C-alpha atoms as a printed R data frame, in Angstrom:
   type eleno elety resid chain resno       x      y       z
1  ATOM     1    CA   MET     A     1   6.435 -3.052  12.437
2  ATOM     2    CA   LYS     A     2   7.444 -4.277   8.981
3  ATOM     3    CA   VAL     A     3   4.727 -4.903   6.385
4  ATOM     4    CA   VAL     A     4   4.521 -5.980   2.751
5  ATOM     5    CA   ILE     A     5   1.616 -4.324   0.976
6  ATOM     6    CA   ASP     A     6   0.181 -6.098  -2.060
7  ATOM     7    CA   THR     A     7  -1.531 -4.650  -5.118
8  ATOM     8    CA   ASN     A     8  -5.058 -5.088  -3.756
9  ATOM     9    CA   VAL     A     9  -4.263 -3.077  -0.632
10 ATOM    10    CA   TYR     A    10  -2.680 -0.272  -2.659
11 ATOM    11    CA   VAL     A    11  -5.590 -0.026  -5.086
12 ATOM    12    CA   SER     A    12  -8.251 -0.178  -2.362
13 ATOM    13    CA   GLY     A    13  -6.316  2.258  -0.185
14 ATOM    14    CA   ILE     A    14  -6.012  4.773  -2.981
15 ATOM    15    CA   LEU     A    15  -9.588  4.507  -4.245
16 ATOM    16    CA   TRP     A    16 -11.542  4.139  -0.988
17 ATOM    17    CA   ASN     A    17 -11.274  5.372   2.595
18 ATOM    18    CA   GLY     A    18 -11.167  2.076   4.505
19 ATOM    19    CA   ASN     A    19  -8.696 -0.021   6.468
20 ATOM    20    CA   GLU     A    20  -6.391 -0.265   3.467
21 ATOM    21    CA   SER     A    21  -6.202  3.525   3.336
22 ATOM    22    CA   LYS     A    22  -5.295  3.598   7.019
23 ATOM    23    CA   ILE     A    23  -2.451  1.121   6.418
24 ATOM    24    CA   ILE     A    24  -1.027  3.282   3.632
25 ATOM    25    CA   ASP     A    25  -1.335  6.379   5.842
26 ATOM    26    CA   MET     A    26   0.487  4.569   8.660
27 ATOM    27    CA   CYS     A    27   3.342  3.746   6.270
28 ATOM    28    CA   MET     A    28   3.545  7.342   5.113
29 ATOM    29    CA   ASP     A    29   3.555  8.555   8.738
30 ATOM    30    CA   GLY     A    30   6.403  6.169   9.625
31 ATOM    31    CA   MET     A    31   4.301  4.002  11.939
32 ATOM    32    CA   LEU     A    32   4.782  0.978   9.645
33 ATOM    33    CA   GLU     A    33   7.840  0.061   7.569
34 ATOM    34    CA   ASN     A    34   6.785 -0.956   4.050
35 ATOM    35    CA   HIS     A    35   8.852 -3.593   2.204
36 ATOM    36    CA   THR     A    36   6.878 -3.865  -1.029
37 ATOM    37    CA   SER     A    37   8.715 -5.168  -4.096
38 ATOM    38    CA   ILE     A    38   9.308 -3.281  -7.326
39 ATOM    39    CA   GLY     A    39   7.151 -5.900  -9.073
40 ATOM    40    CA   VAL     A    40   4.136 -5.037  -6.925
41 ATOM    41    CA   LEU     A    41   4.650 -1.319  -7.503
42 ATOM    42    CA   SER     A    42   4.842 -1.929 -11.263
43 ATOM    43    CA   GLU     A    43   1.600 -3.892 -11.101
44 ATOM    44    CA   VAL     A    44  -0.095 -1.068  -9.162
45 ATOM    45    CA   GLU     A    45   1.050  1.385 -11.814
46 ATOM    46    CA   ARG     A    46  -0.432 -0.798 -14.586
47 ATOM    47    CA   VAL     A    47  -3.740 -1.251 -12.730
48 ATOM    48    CA   LEU     A    48  -4.209  2.431 -11.948
């Protein structure tokens, strides 16, 4: 399944162990295909 993860999901997934964290783990395990833009990744970098 293809997904687009936004900044809020990244930040929550990195900082807390909830559903957002599970989504990120599923992307890393190849269960989901992430199509996040460079702009979102830049925003995550600025926020963290």
